[in-house]
C-alpha positions, 0 to 999 in steps of 0.5 A: 567222273567216267570209266573206260575198260581195256581188254588184254588185247588192248581194246578200249571201250567207250567211256561210261555215262558220267557220274557228277562229283560235286563240291558243297564245302565252303572254304575256311574263313580267311585271315587278314594278316596285315596290321591296318593301324594308321592305314585308314585313308590309304590304299595299302597292300593287304595280305590275306591267308585263304584256301589256295585258288579261292577268290579273296574279296576285301570289305570295309566296315560298311560291307563295301567290297574294296578289293579282290585277288586270288589265293596262290598255291601257298594260300596267300592273296595280296589285295591292293584296295581300289579306294582309300580304306575307310576307318573301321573294321576290314574283313575278307571272304574266300570263294572257291571255284565251286562258288562256295563262300567262306565266312568273313574273316575276323576283322582288322581295324583300320585306324587314322592317326594322320592330321589333315594338312593345314587349311587355307583361309581364302577370304580377304578380311581387309576392312571386315573387322567388326562384321560377320562376313562369310569366310571360305576355307579350303580343308581336308574333305569331311573335316570339321573346320573351326575359325579362330580370332587373334586371341584363339577364341573359336568364332565359327565352324563348318564341315568341308565338302567333298571339294574341300571347301567350307563357308563359315559364318562367324558367330560374333563380329570378327575382332581386329587382328589375325584370323586362323582356321584348323581342320579336325578329321573324323578320327579327331586328328587336328591340323596345324593352324592355317596361315593367318588372314588379317582382319582390319577395321577401316570404318570410322565410328558413327559420330558421337552424341554429346548428351549433357546440356551445357547451358550456363556451364561455360567457365566450369569443368562440368562432367560431360556425358557422351554416347559413342561406339563402345571401346572407342576413345572419345575426345572433347573439343572446345569451339576453337578445336582444342581438346579439353578432355578424353575418355573411353566409351564403356560396353554400353557406349557411354563415357563421362568426360571431366574437362581438364580446363574450364569449358570456354563459351561456344560449341562443344563437340566430340569425336570417337576413335576406334582401336584401329585409329579410325576417327568419327565425324565430330558430333553435333555441337552442344553450346556452352553458354555463360550467363554470369557477369564477371566481377567488377575489375580493379584499376591497379595503376596510380594515375596521379600526374598521368592525365594528358598521357597514354600511360599503360593502365594495369587492370585486374579482371576475369581471365580472358575477359575484354577490359575496357577503360573509360574516361570521366565522361564515359568515353572508351579510351582503350581496351585489352584482354585479361590474361590467364593471370587475370591481368590486362594492360590497357594502353589508352588510344588517346591521352587520358583526360583529367578525372575519374578513370574506370574499367569494365570487364566483358566475358566471351559470352557478352556478360559485362561487369559493373564498373570498377571503383574509379582511379583519379587521373591528375595532370601535373605535366606541362604540354610540350612547347608549341610550334608556330607554323605560319611564316610571318615574313612581311606580316608585321603590322597585320592581323594574319591567321597564325597556325600553331601546333600544340597539345590537343585541347590546350589553350594556345596564347600568342605573344609579341616580342615584348611578351604581350598576349596578342591572341588565343585559340584552342588546339583541336584534336589534330593538335592545330590551333589557328590564332587571329591576333587581336592587334597588328603584330609588331615587328619582331619575334612572335611566340606561343605557349600552350596551357592544358585543362589542368592549368599546366603551361608549356615553355614558349615556342621557338620564335617566328620572326615577323618582318616588314620585308620579303623573305630572300633566304633559301632553306638549308639543303635537305637530308635524304634519310632513307637508305636506297640500297636495293631500292632501284626499280621500285617506288619506296617511300623516301623520308627527307628532312627539310625546313618545315613548310617547304616543298621538297622535290626528289630528283633522279641521277639525270635531274628528273623530278620523281616526286614531291611533298611538303615538310611538316612542322617536324621538318619531315617530308615523306615522298612516294616516287611517281615512277620507279627510281632509276639506279644512281644518285637521288637528291632533294631540294627544298623550296620555301613559301617565298620561292627560295630553293635550297641547294641539292641534298647530298646524294643517296645511291639507289642500287638494283639487286634484283635479277630480271625475270627469265626471258622467253625465246618467242621465235620457233627454231624448227628447221632453223639450225645452220642459219642466222635466223633473227630470234625474238626474245621477250625480256625486262625492258632495257636489259641486255639479252644474250643468246646461247647455243646448246653448249652455252656459247654466246651466239648473239646479243641485243637490248630489250626495248620499252616493249620488252622485245629484243631481236637478236641476229646470231653472229654464227649459224645456229647449231642444232640443239637447245637455244636459250637466253639470259637478260642482264639489267643495267 
């Protein structure tokens, strides 16, 4: 502060030496006018009332300056914070131009009422169910992030770093199903749940262990203990892979399964399937063994009069056992398996001999029962009448060997025209008896009778005529019995009815012999052609041992209903469009091969030779495009 003096004449002095006026009074403490409720975490404009011209500074709860402005002439300063206002007290101080600073204002509290945005679970949880994988979540920095399973159970927690990332290690194995996260800020505001990530289980359980010893347990429903993954469904299987029981493994990994059927002898295994449908490998097998022989069977069928027949025999035995039938000499004559009803029907493989018939039952483990009480097979049926096979033309007055077909094991007697027995022999297992007469056979009819071991005698055979001259009578014409429709081009077995003992020849439509066989005692000859039968008539002739040949049979027509395989065009037609290049085609020998252009127009034709090759000269220039061929058989 200085002074100057001006006299009446207007003359002014120099200024006085100054005296300094100083300001040592601090401004009054400011007032924060703005309500900061819910403004934490934001940068709102904050109005402060303070000494005009003073510099007003804004402070957070920790005393950090977060903004500044100058109070206008109206004593108002509007401050925009330079950072988001932290939660807590906000105060202001005013500093006048002399540097005097006021006390801090009464605080205004900045509160946070805004929930964080919902987090994002970044980690793919495919195949991670049942494990404790590290799970990365993106959330509001500083928020506490909780991880939840599908049932809303918290399974882990962490704090999001300044980059908004948190890695959470679950405290338990993650269950199968949705996994979500929520973020809670320091004010206790909690976000919505994140979009779920699905934890799936693609790992099969470890193979179970069958703990129960099954020795001697086959054929029973013994409870079986299995160790398996807790919570898995455990299925029990027999040796054939049939499921025979099921249960769920408890939290201790144990399950006791009671089979729904008797356990068959053989390997027993288990498989475990977890709730996600993953199935384990089969357990190491436990062997169910059976050491108990079946009870002796009962032969139910009355065998009176059944000796010499193959009458089916019903036997009651242990279900599933193999039932064997035996004759009086202990020879096995048939076998069958007893059904679930304990019944086995055994069809003998040979005629049942007269005498005791018994049965035994053998279970799947090889245990065999005692023999059943016997049933006696008696024979009251005479054998069928025999057939004299030998041609006796010109044999009168000699002792030729005479072959007779008769019931195996029967005694065959040969008789002359007067009923005198002139020889005897036993028919073998093949039903053939060769009788050498004890005297010269008289001219006239010769017959045979068969007597079985039970004493039942057959009717006399049809007579064979013993003559002293040659045989000049041709056989009757044969009959081709087999239907040859669709058989052309094949070698089917052809049955022909003809005179017993005659040689039967088969002929194609051109009279070529295509097969030959001898008619048996039943007058049947089965001929397998030596070549594929051509399409057309097939006939047969019969020639007897004296060389007399019958007329040809009525024809049977062999037809062909099978299309040839598709041909192959062998010639490369690159650059051949517009020419009549010869085209080679491979096709069924003898078939007519037609060549077609791209529009299906026939442009040539030829016949495939015996080598299956046809060479076609096109009738027109080949158009550009696809060329194909078809084969048509005769």
